[in-house]
C-alpha positions in Angstrom: 39.5 0.6 -36.4 37.4 2.9 -34.3 35.6 5.9 -36.2 35.9 9.5 -35.1 34.3 10.7 -31.9 32.4 13.2 -34.1 31.2 10.1 -36.3 30.7 7.7 -33.6 28.3 10.4 -32.0 26.0 10.1 -34.6 25.2 6.2 -33.7 22.0 5.6 -31.9 22.2 4.9 -28.2 22.2 1.6 -26.6 20.6 -0.3 -24.3 20.8 -4.0 -23.3 17.2 -5.8 -23.9 16.0 -6.3 -20.2 17.8 -3.3 -18.7 15.8 -0.9 -16.8 18.6 1.8 -16.6 16.2 4.0 -14.1 15.6 0.9 -11.5 18.7 1.0 -9.1 18.2 2.4 -5.8 21.3 4.3 -6.0 23.8 5.8 -8.8 27.5 6.4 -8.3 28.9 8.7 -10.9 32.0 9.1 -12.2 32.9 12.9 -12.3 35.6 13.9 -15.0 34.4 13.3 -18.3 30.9 12.0 -16.9 29.5 14.8 -15.2 32.0 17.2 -16.2 35.0 18.4 -18.2 37.8 20.8 -16.6 38.7 23.7 -18.7 41.5 24.9 -16.3 45.0 23.6 -15.4 44.2 24.1 -11.3 44.5 19.9 -10.7 47.1 19.5 -13.6 49.2 21.8 -12.2 48.6 20.9 -8.2 50.0 17.4 -9.7 53.2 19.3 -10.9 53.9 21.7 -8.2 53.7 19.3 -5.2 56.0 16.8 -6.7 58.2 19.7 -7.8 57.9 21.6 -4.5 58.7 18.5 -2.1 61.1 16.5 -3.8 62.6 18.5 -6.3 61.6 16.6 -9.3 60.3 18.9 -12.5 57.5 16.1 -13.4 55.1 15.9 -16.6 52.1 14.4 -16.2 51.7 14.4 -19.9 52.7 10.9 -21.1 50.9 9.3 -18.1 47.3 8.1 -19.1 44.9 10.1 -16.8 41.3 8.9 -18.3 40.2 6.3 -16.0 43.2 6.3 -13.9 43.3 7.8 -10.1 45.3 10.8 -8.7 47.7 8.1 -6.5 47.8 5.9 -9.4 49.0 8.6 -11.5 51.2 10.3 -9.2 53.0 6.8 -8.7 53.8 6.3 -12.6 55.3 10.0 -12.8 57.4 9.1 -9.8 58.3 5.7 -11.2 59.0 7.7 -14.6 61.4 9.7 -12.4 63.5 6.8 -10.8 62.1 7.1 -7.7 62.1 3.4 -5.6 59.2 2.0 -4.5 59.3 2.2 -0.6 60.0 6.0 -1.4 57.3 6.5 -3.4 55.3 4.8 -0.4 56.5 7.3 2.1 56.4 10.2 -0.4 52.3 9.8 -1.6 51.0 11.2 2.4 52.6 14.0 1.9 52.0 14.8 -2.1 48.5 14.3 -1.8 48.3 16.9 0.9 50.0 19.2 -0.8 47.9 18.9 -3.8 44.8 19.2 -1.8 46.0 22.6 -0.5 47.0 23.5 -3.6 43.4 23.0 -5.4 41.6 24.6 -2.5 43.8 27.7 -2.3 42.9 27.8 -6.3 39.3 26.9 -5.8 37.7 30.1 -7.7 40.1 29.6 -10.5 38.1 26.0 -11.3 35.9 26.1 -14.6 33.9 23.0 -14.7 31.8 22.9 -18.0 29.0 20.1 -17.2 28.4 17.2 -19.9 25.2 17.6 -22.1 22.3 16.6 -20.0 23.9 16.0 -16.7 21.8 18.7 -15.0 18.5 17.2 -16.0 19.4 13.6 -15.5 20.5 14.6 -11.6 17.1 16.2 -11.5 15.1 13.2 -12.6 16.8 10.9 -10.4 16.8 12.7 -7.4 12.9 13.4 -8.2 12.3 9.4 -8.5 14.0 9.1 -4.8 17.5 7.8 -6.4 20.2 8.0 -4.0 23.3 9.9 -5.6 27.1 9.1 -4.8 30.3 10.1 -6.2 32.6 7.6 -7.3 36.1 9.2 -9.0 39.8 8.7 -8.9 40.0 12.0 -7.9 41.4 12.9 -4.0 38.4 13.9 -2.3 38.9 17.5 -1.5 39.8 17.8 -5.4 36.5 16.0 -6.2 34.2 18.0 -3.8 35.8 21.5 -5.0 35.1 20.3 -8.5 31.5 19.3 -7.9 31.0 22.5 -5.7 32.4 24.7 -8.4 30.0 22.9 -10.9 26.9 23.2 -8.6 26.5 20.0 -8.2 27.7 19.0 -5.0 23.8 19.1 -3.5 22.8 16.5 -5.5 25.4 13.9 -3.7 24.7 12.1 -0.3 28.2 10.5 -0.2 31.5 9.9 -2.3 34.0 7.3 -2.6 37.7 8.8 -3.8 41.4 7.5 -4.6 42.7 8.2 -1.2 43.7 6.0 0.5 42.7 4.0 -2.1 44.6 3.9 -4.9 42.6 1.6 -7.9 39.4 2.4 -9.7 38.5 -1.1 -8.3 39.2 0.0 -4.9 36.7 3.0 -5.2 34.1 1.4 -6.5 33.7 -1.5 -4.0 34.0 1.0 -1.4 31.1 3.2 -2.6 29.0 0.1 -3.0 29.4 -0.4 0.4 28.7 2.8 1.5 25.6 2.9 -0.6 24.8 -0.5 0.9 25.0 0.8 4.3 22.9 3.5 3.9 20.0 2.2 1.8 20.5 -1.7 3.1 22.4 -4.7 1.5 19.6 -5.8 -1.0 20.2 -2.4 -2.6 20.4 -1.9 -6.5 23.6 0.0 -7.6 24.2 1.1 -11.5 27.8 3.3 -12.1 27.9 5.9 -14.7 31.2 6.4 -16.2 32.7 7.3 -19.1 36.2 5.0 -19.5 36.4 1.4 -20.2 38.0 1.6 -16.5 34.5 2.5 -15.4 33.3 -0.4 -17.2 36.0 -3.1 -15.8 35.3 -2.0 -12.6 32.0 -2.2 -12.1 32.0 -5.6 -14.0 34.4 -6.7 -11.4 32.4 -5.4 -8.7 29.3 -7.2 -10.0 27.1 -4.2 -10.8 25.6 -2.8 -13.9 27.3 0.2 -15.9 26.2 3.0 -17.9 28.3 4.6 -20.0 28.5 8.0 -21.8 30.8 9.2 -24.6 31.5 13.0 -23.4 35.2 11.9 -22.3 38.0 10.9 -24.3 36.6 7.9 -25.8 34.1 7.3 -28.4 31.0 6.0 -28.5 32.1 2.8 -30.3 35.4 2.0 -28.2 33.0 2.1 -25.1 30.0 0.1 -26.6 32.5 -2.7 -27.8 33.3 -3.6 -24.3 29.7 -3.9 -23.5 28.2 -2.2 -21.3 24.7 -2.4 -20.2 23.9 0.9 -21.6 26.0 3.3 -23.8 25.0 6.9 -24.6 26.2 9.6 -26.3 25.2 12.1 -23.8 23.0 11.9 -20.7 20.5 13.4 -22.2 19.5 10.3 -24.5 18.2 9.0 -21.2 15.6 11.3 -21.3 13.7 12.4 -24.1 12.6 15.7 -24.4 9.7 16.4 -21.8 10.2 12.8 -19.8 9.7 13.7 -16.0 
């Protein structure tokens, strides 16, 4: 049985022998739980309001797994639980997505992102060492950029791969790797930085290394058990004090 998150935070960082965490040319960062944690309900309310306003369904996402999921995946699960038929779900998603994005944009100033420990220093370090950074998130694109902008991180990222029209994390990562290599060359090494088992599984399916940070809801030992290439309590573990 996994130990509590409080206890697992005391475990020493793990880096696979022979793995050079800072050797890649490009790094793909998940957003929620990796770069930041949202201390607001803007994104949450956008789900509920869009479905309610368009289809009269008072649907909650509280019983749907959201960590490591994608926005369209969450919407699909909510609509399925409400009894909507598959063909209607497919036809409905574009309008729901559009309304969600509009609501988040309207409430952009209410976003309250809290940066995960060590993230600013890590991004500066990678940027100063010539690495290209991309965002790879299950968020809808306007939602993702709104969060990164409000957090003061948007300027670090030169491109992004998001969840619409892609619906799975695997598709998002595949697209992100294609974008990275179209910009930097087909032989460019790409690493993923994430915080969920889904990040590990998708990175492995794409065939690229994955660094995990236990800064979301998953404990260090839960992530380590899935054998990522590196597993850290926070991003600060990668940069000892004074390292530049």
